[in-house]
C-alpha angles and dihedrals in degrees: 000000000000096000095101091050091049092050092054096039095051098049135065099221122026141186094263093056091044092052093046091049090051087056091053098257116149122230124203124191126214134189107212140051090230089075113098109232090192092081094057092042090054089054094051093251122132112238112217124190103215117236133200098214127139099016111155098187138024096200096130096034095051091052093048100042105029127223104295099065131103111265095228097074088039089060091047091053091047091054090053091048091049091052094244091132095049089118090068117099091198147354131223113204120199121193094230089153137353092272093052090044089056094051086073094061094035092057090050095044093046090054091053102037097044097029091234126152090241103134115078118226092259117046123176132176105213112194123201125194119247095219135051110233136133089261095048091052090052090046092052091049087057090048091052089052090049089054093048091051092049099046095043091049093048096048096032092240133153118233120216127189089207090057090048090052089052091051092048090053091048092051091049089054090049091049089052090057092047089051088057089051091049090052090059088060096046098045120099113273097026112239099195131045117243091237091055092049093048090049088057093048095048093045089053090060093050107054143042105301096222090059091045092052092054090048092052092048090051091048094050093047094052105030114106097181138251125261104245098153114139096032119120110257113233136184119211120212133175146041125030113280132184094160110107091190087067090058090047090051090054095046099042111156098312109047142050127203102228097173139014143175096215115142094226087069138043091283109216099319133042097220119197131215114242103247093194093060129081103282101239093042090049091051092048091051094046097048095044093047093046082082114154092130124101089223085084112087123232096009102106096107091051092048091049090050091052091050092051091047091052092046090056095043095048095037090236115194099191140008125224110207107195133175133176111244111274092017094135097181098056094031090059096041093047088060090055092046092050091051095049099038094048088052087057090052095255112137115232136192120202115210127183109192145166126242128219124002093358096054113127108192096165092062090045092049091062091059092046091052089053090050091050089052089053090053091048092052090047092051092048091049091051091050092048093051 
């Protein structure tokens, strides 16, 4: 039932993108969950969240970035250098962190220094404020307008607020269905494996959204659930992840990931856009407030509160705090979360890992197995007392 989602999620290009391109539909990639897909959808353009999967070498990326950079943006750059994203008509780069900020210049420099067709025809640097204030919302509205002006001029398109309102309504309906899917994970007992749920989320960022919506509706209408009772219930927090094998390595045969904060999914909340508000203002508010990312300044207490709320709702038994090596944002915040959650009596496991060709899931699995044993002992002790 999930095979089609896995096929799309675990590949860079896919049959739906190929077919759409043959029909003359444009496709624009983007790097960060703070970018509002609704704008591209209203213009008839396919939004595509770029992934770093299936890279076998980092020869170009290592030379461009240097050694002390998170391997996720390195894999993205390598895909561009290898021509794997040649189907994209454009790319929108957001400085979510220093590494992602540098991918902007690295794509441009790689194109010049190595004479490679790395830069897509349309290239846009989309900046997002780091704080939520009245001024930052207004600033982001202006940035959204700047993007609309740029993309419509490049592709000779006409922008319509009515079309944007229709796309906002469509995305809210899609978020509602994803919320239903997320509930299947968080219920007790869980009725869907974390890997299967993540496959759905990642696939949804990699194909025409109308087709994805119909696939999710079909899934929810036919899916009867999987028996996952008896598995230890985990929550996954930390760096961006589009690799479903990583989720499988965590779950193994004894655990299930019932909640996560990963930015290739809905994070902890499926936030909706206010359809009664002015469209650009509503988008700015939604995307700034959908803030479970440590790139946002001064929001740690709110993020901690959301994590605790999700732990209680999903009856989480243990939290896996993972970060890709050299991911300063999540590496630092995971230390704070471990300190505070352990004080509350919530067991935590810190994992520093690599992404892409350097990933070592077997070594990581040994630490997860030990953590699962800790949870088993804790549960037995609670039953005995």
